[in-house]
C-alpha positions in Angstrom: 0.0 0.0 0.0 2.9 2.4 0.8 4.3 1.8 -2.7 0.9 2.5 -4.3 0.4 5.6 -2.2 3.8 7.0 -3.2 3.2 6.2 -6.9 -0.1 8.0 -6.9 1.1 11.0 -5.0 4.2 11.4 -7.1 2.7 10.8 -10.5 -0.9 11.7 -10.4 -1.6 14.5 -8.0 -1.4 17.3 -10.5 0.4 19.9 -8.3 3.7 18.4 -6.9 4.9 21.9 -6.0 1.9 22.8 -3.8 4.2 22.7 -0.7 6.9 25.0 -2.1 7.9 28.1 -0.1 9.9 31.1 -1.0 12.2 33.4 1.0 9.6 36.2 1.1 5.8 36.5 1.5 4.7 35.3 -1.9 1.0 34.9 -1.5 -0.1 33.8 -5.0 1.3 33.4 -8.5 -0.7 33.7 -11.7 0.2 32.8 -15.3 -1.7 34.3 -18.3 -1.8 33.1 -21.9 -3.1 35.3 -24.7 -5.7 33.5 -26.9 -7.9 34.9 -29.6 -10.6 35.4 -26.9 -8.3 37.4 -24.6 -5.9 36.7 -21.8 -6.6 33.5 -19.9 -5.5 32.6 -16.4 -3.8 29.3 -17.2 -1.6 28.9 -14.1 -2.4 29.5 -10.4 -0.4 28.8 -7.3 -1.2 29.8 -3.7 0.6 29.5 -0.4 -2.4 27.6 1.0 -2.3 24.8 -1.6 -0.7 22.7 1.2 -4.1 22.6 2.8 -5.9 21.0 -0.2 -6.9 17.4 0.3 -9.3 14.9 -1.1 -11.5 15.4 1.9 -12.1 19.1 1.3 -12.3 18.7 -2.5 -10.2 21.8 -3.0 -12.6 23.8 -0.8 -10.0 25.9 1.0 -11.1 29.3 2.3 -10.2 32.3 0.1 -8.9 30.3 -2.8 -11.9 31.1 -5.0 -11.5 34.7 -4.1 -7.9 34.6 -5.2 -9.0 33.1 -8.5 -11.5 35.9 -8.9 -8.5 38.3 -8.5 -6.7 36.3 -11.1 -9.5 36.8 -13.6 -9.5 40.5 -12.8 -5.7 40.6 -13.4 -6.2 38.7 -16.7 -8.3 41.6 -18.0 -5.5 44.0 -17.1 -2.4 41.9 -17.8 -1.6 43.6 -21.1 -0.7 46.7 -19.1 1.2 45.0 -16.2 -0.5 47.1 -13.5 0.9 47.8 -10.1 -1.1 46.8 -7.1 -2.3 50.4 -6.5 -3.8 50.4 -10.0 -5.1 46.8 -9.9 -6.9 47.2 -6.6 -9.1 49.9 -8.1 -10.5 47.4 -10.6 -13.9 46.6 -9.2 -15.5 44.9 -12.2 -15.0 41.6 -10.3 -16.0 40.7 -6.8 -12.6 39.6 -5.6 -12.2 42.3 -2.9 -15.4 41.5 -1.2 -14.8 37.7 -1.3 -11.4 38.2 0.3 -12.5 40.8 2.8 -10.0 43.2 1.2 -12.2 46.3 1.2 -9.6 47.9 3.5 -6.0 47.4 4.6 -4.4 46.2 1.4 -1.5 48.6 1.2 1.0 46.0 2.2 0.5 44.1 -1.1 2.3 44.5 -4.4 2.5 42.9 -7.8 5.6 41.9 -9.7 5.3 41.0 -13.4 7.6 39.1 -15.8 7.0 38.0 -19.4 8.2 34.8 -20.9 7.5 34.7 -24.6 3.8 34.1 -25.0 3.2 33.8 -21.2 3.0 36.6 -18.6 3.5 35.7 -14.9 2.7 37.9 -11.9 3.5 37.4 -8.2 1.2 38.8 -5.5 3.4 39.3 -2.4 3.3 41.2 1.0 6.0 43.7 1.9 8.0 42.5 4.8 7.7 44.4 8.1 10.4 44.9 10.6 8.3 43.1 13.2 7.9 40.0 10.9 10.4 37.6 12.2 9.9 35.2 9.3 10.7 37.7 6.5 12.7 40.6 8.0 16.0 38.8 7.0 14.8 38.4 3.4 14.4 41.7 1.6 12.1 41.5 -1.4 14.6 42.2 -4.1 13.8 42.1 -7.8 16.2 39.1 -8.1 14.1 37.2 -5.5 10.8 38.1 -7.2 12.2 37.2 -10.7 13.5 33.9 -9.3 10.1 33.1 -7.9 8.3 33.8 -11.2 11.0 31.9 -13.2 10.6 28.9 -11.0 6.8 28.8 -11.6 7.3 29.4 -15.4 9.9 26.6 -15.5 7.6 24.2 -13.8 4.6 25.1 -15.9 6.3 25.3 -19.3 8.9 22.5 -19.0 7.8 20.1 -16.3 4.0 20.2 -16.2 1.9 18.2 -18.6 -0.6 21.1 -18.4 1.4 23.2 -20.9 3.2 20.5 -22.9 0.4 18.0 -23.4 -3.1 19.4 -23.0 -5.0 21.6 -25.5 -4.7 24.7 -23.3 -6.3 27.2 -25.7 -9.2 24.8 -26.4 -9.9 24.3 -22.7 -9.5 27.8 -21.5 -11.4 29.5 -24.3 -14.4 27.4 -23.2 -13.8 28.0 -19.5 -14.6 31.7 -20.0 -14.7 34.1 -17.2 -16.5 32.1 -14.5 -14.6 31.4 -11.2 -16.7 28.3 -10.8 -15.4 26.8 -14.0 -11.9 28.1 -13.4 -11.9 26.3 -10.0 -12.8 23.1 -11.8 -9.4 23.1 -13.6 -7.1 24.9 -11.1 -8.3 23.5 -7.8 -10.2 20.3 -8.1 -7.5 18.2 -10.0 -5.1 19.1 -7.2 -7.4 17.5 -4.7 -7.8 14.2 -6.4 -6.5 11.0 -5.0 -7.8 7.5 -5.8 -6.7 6.3 -2.4 -9.6 8.2 -0.8 -13.2 8.5 -1.7 -13.6 11.8 -3.7 -16.4 14.2 -2.9 -18.5 16.1 -5.4 -18.3 16.2 -9.2 -14.6 16.5 -9.6 -12.9 17.4 -12.8 -10.4 14.7 -13.7 -7.7 14.6 -16.4 -7.7 11.5 -18.6 -4.7 10.0 -16.8 -6.5 10.4 -13.4 -9.6 8.7 -14.7 -7.6 5.6 -15.5 -6.4 5.0 -12.0 -8.3 2.2 -10.1 -7.9 1.1 -6.5 -9.3 -2.3 -5.5 -8.7 -2.8 -1.8 -5.0 -2.5 -1.4 -4.2 -3.1 -5.1 -3.5 -0.2 -7.4 -4.4 -0.9 -11.0 -5.3 1.0 -14.2 -8.4 0.8 -16.2 -8.9 1.6 -19.9 -10.5 4.8 -21.1 -12.3 5.1 -24.4 -9.9 7.1 -26.6 -9.6 8.3 -30.2 -6.0 7.9 -31.2 -4.3 9.7 -34.1 -1.0 8.8 -35.7 0.5 11.1 -38.3 3.5 10.3 -40.5 5.4 12.2 -43.2 5.9 10.0 -46.3 9.1 10.0 -48.3 10.9 12.1 -45.7 14.1 10.1 -46.1 14.2 10.7 -49.8 13.8 14.4 -49.2 16.7 14.3 -46.7 18.9 12.6 -49.3 18.0 15.1 -52.0 18.1 18.3 -50.1 20.7 20.8 -51.4 21.6 22.3 -48.0 21.2 19.7 -45.2 20.9 22.6 -42.7 17.4 23.3 -44.1 16.1 19.8 -43.6 15.8 19.9 -39.8 13.8 23.2 -39.8 11.5 21.7 -42.4 10.8 18.6 -40.2 10.3 20.8 -37.2 7.7 22.9 -39.1 5.9 19.7 -40.1 5.8 18.4 -36.5 4.8 21.8 -35.1 1.9 22.1 -37.5 0.7 18.6 -36.6 1.0 19.4 -32.9 -1.0 22.6 -33.3 -3.7 20.8 -35.3 -4.0 18.4 -32.3 -4.2 21.2 -29.7 -6.6 23.5 -31.7 -9.1 20.6 -32.0 -9.0 19.7 -28.3 -6.6 16.8 -28.5 -3.8 15.7 -26.1 -0.3 15.6 -27.5 1.5 12.3 -26.8 4.9 12.3 -28.6 6.9 13.1 -31.7 8.1 10.1 -33.8 10.9 11.8 -35.7 8.8 12.9 -38.7 5.4 12.4 -37.2 3.3 12.7 -34.1 0.8 10.8 -31.9 -2.2 12.4 -30.2 -5.4 11.4 -28.5 -8.9 12.8 -28.1 -11.3 12.0 -25.3 -14.6 13.3 -23.9 -13.9 16.1 -21.5 -17.3 16.6 -20.0 -18.5 20.2 -19.5 -15.6 21.6 -21.5 -16.5 19.5 -24.6 -18.6 21.0 -27.4 -18.0 18.4 -30.1 -17.5 14.6 -29.9 -13.9 13.4 -29.9 -14.2 11.5 -33.1 -15.2 14.6 -35.0 -12.4 16.7 -33.4 -9.8 14.0 -34.2 -10.9 13.8 -37.9 -10.8 17.6 -38.2 -7.3 17.6 -36.7 -6.2 14.9 -39.2 -7.5 16.9 -42.2 -5.8 20.1 -40.9 -2.4 18.5 -40.5 -2.4 16.6 -43.8 -3.4 19.8 -45.7 -0.8 21.8 -43.8 1.9 19.2 -44.5 1.0 19.3 -48.2 1.5 23.0 -48.3 4.9 22.8 -46.5 6.1 20.0 -48.7 5.3 21.8 -51.9 7.2 24.8 -50.7 10.2 22.6 -49.7 10.5 21.0 -53.1 12.5 24.0 -54.3 15.2 23.1 -51.8 15.7 19.6 -53.4 17.8 18.4 -56.3 15.0 16.0 -57.3 11.3 16.5 -57.1 10.0 13.9 -54.7 6.7 12.5 -55.7 4.2 11.8 -52.9 6.1 13.8 -50.3 3.3 14.5 -47.8 1.5 13.4 -44.8 -0.8 10.5 -43.9 -2.9 9.8 -40.8 -4.5 6.7 -39.1 -7.4 7.1 -36.7 -9.0 4.5 -34.4 -11.3 4.6 -31.4 -10.7 2.0 -28.6 -9.5 1.5 -25.1 -6.2 3.0 -23.8 -4.6 3.5 -20.4 -3.3 7.0 -19.9 -0.3 7.9 -17.8 1.3 11.3 -16.9 5.0 11.2 -15.9 6.7 14.5 -15.5 5.7 16.5 -18.6 4.8 13.5 -20.7 1.2 12.3 -21.3 0.9 8.9 -22.9 -1.9 6.6 -23.9 -1.1 2.9 -24.2 -3.5 0.4 -25.7 -5.5 -0.9 -28.6 -6.6 2.6 -29.8 -3.0 3.8 -30.5 -1.7 0.4 -31.8 -4.5 0.1 -34.4 -4.1 3.8 -35.3 -0.4 3.3 -36.0 -1.1 0.3 -38.2 -3.7 2.2 -40.2 -1.3 5.1 -40.6 1.4 2.7 -41.9 -0.9 1.6 -44.7 -2.5 4.9 -45.4 -2.0 6.5 -48.8 -0.2 9.8 -48.9 -2.5 12.9 -48.4 -5.1 10.7 -46.9 -6.8 9.9 -43.6 -7.4 6.2 -43.0 -9.9 5.3 -40.3 -11.0 2.0 -38.8 -14.5 0.7 -39.5 -15.6 1.4 -35.9 -14.3 4.9 -36.1 -16.0 5.5 -39.5 -19.4 4.3 -38.2 -19.3 6.8 -35.4 -17.9 9.6 -37.6 -20.6 9.1 -40.3 -23.2 10.4 -37.8 -21.2 13.5 -36.9 -20.0 15.2 -40.1 -21.6 16.3 -43.3 -22.9 13.6 -45.7 -21.0 15.1 -48.6 -17.8 14.5 -46.7 -18.7 10.9 -45.8 -19.5 10.3 -49.4 -15.8 10.9 -50.3 -14.7 7.9 -48.2 -13.9 4.6 -49.9 -13.4 1.2 -48.3 -9.8 0.1 -48.1 -8.3 -3.2 -47.0 -5.3 -3.3 -44.7 -3.0 -6.0 -43.4 -2.0 -5.1 -39.9 0.9 -6.9 -38.3 -0.7 -10.2 -37.5 -2.9 -10.8 -40.5 -0.4 -12.5 -42.8 0.0 -11.6 -46.5 -3.8 -11.4 -47.2 -5.8 -8.4 -45.9 -8.4 -9.6 -43.4 -9.7 -6.2 -42.3 -11.0 -3.1 -44.0 -11.2 0.5 -43.0 -12.3 3.7 -44.8 -9.9 6.1 -46.5 -10.4 9.7 -47.7 -8.0 11.8 -49.8 -8.1 15.2 -48.1 -5.5 17.1 -50.1 -8.2 19.2 -51.9 -10.8 19.0 -49.2 -12.1 22.2 -47.7 -13.1 21.8 -44.0 
């Protein structure tokens, strides 16, 4: 049981830094990401996170009020306001919730920008009578170190930035503290070792954990897996005039594929050299379209983008490479999700079959299993379904004669 408890707490409690402390009175840290619908509060840390437990379901006094403050700051973050300016912003009810109608002069904000993310620290000025902080002056170095620490955790070590469709989720969360609490607080309070209370939001890897008595196990989760591969990439590498231009080309292909997964609400699994793997699942209240439809639209987007990039890259080659382009396999089935450090992974029948379909897909096409097609045919326009044709495939264990068939569609000229 101790081993199971350690495994769960180390790998699946979403906030391993909730007990972190700094050498000054850092009260809260917020991270903001600019989306087409405005700045979103995508990161939140508070000094009272240590009090969160499965028993209280994230219901720690004042935390919703601090999230309300975070939403207020998100509406001002383009201007990096000082605390004296920010506390005059009364469009939100944060001051009343926190009981901060008076006596807030000891607080201050410190901002720092990291590429597309802006972080801010809310801290308390140390007093001479404060024994804990009087030996730690609040220098700009200390404040920058604090924000750099949180940015480093979020951007490089947390699966929240590297693996989840952050714009897709947070554009749908909107400006409600209740829905923001769902993502920022409730996942941190989840542990399968204790009976959860309320309707908790769970990430896919959390939904796969199962505890039967003293035995920790994992259950499958219905998942739509997508595998993308760039055809004839080796020939392109052999034919490129300047080898220094090949790596940026592959990086652009992979990045376009990754963005197609994220923009359609998918989770990024891994790169495969000249391809990617991603997964789509139902996400409850944050879901507006079924995962099969989103996975197919991501596949169409990445194949079309790859076609454009490949055509532009042909001018860098000594020989024109026929059929240089992308192909995608899609399948819906069971998979077990895990999250280790910043890597989210789904293992199971859904991704294995998607990989086999991808390996036998024609260039510029999306090849889906029969089960996937039967579901998709009820979700997208009939004129698109009419463009599919049945295609046999071998798979690894089916010998030399195809025993199965899926459905394939050439999407190179298809308009979404």
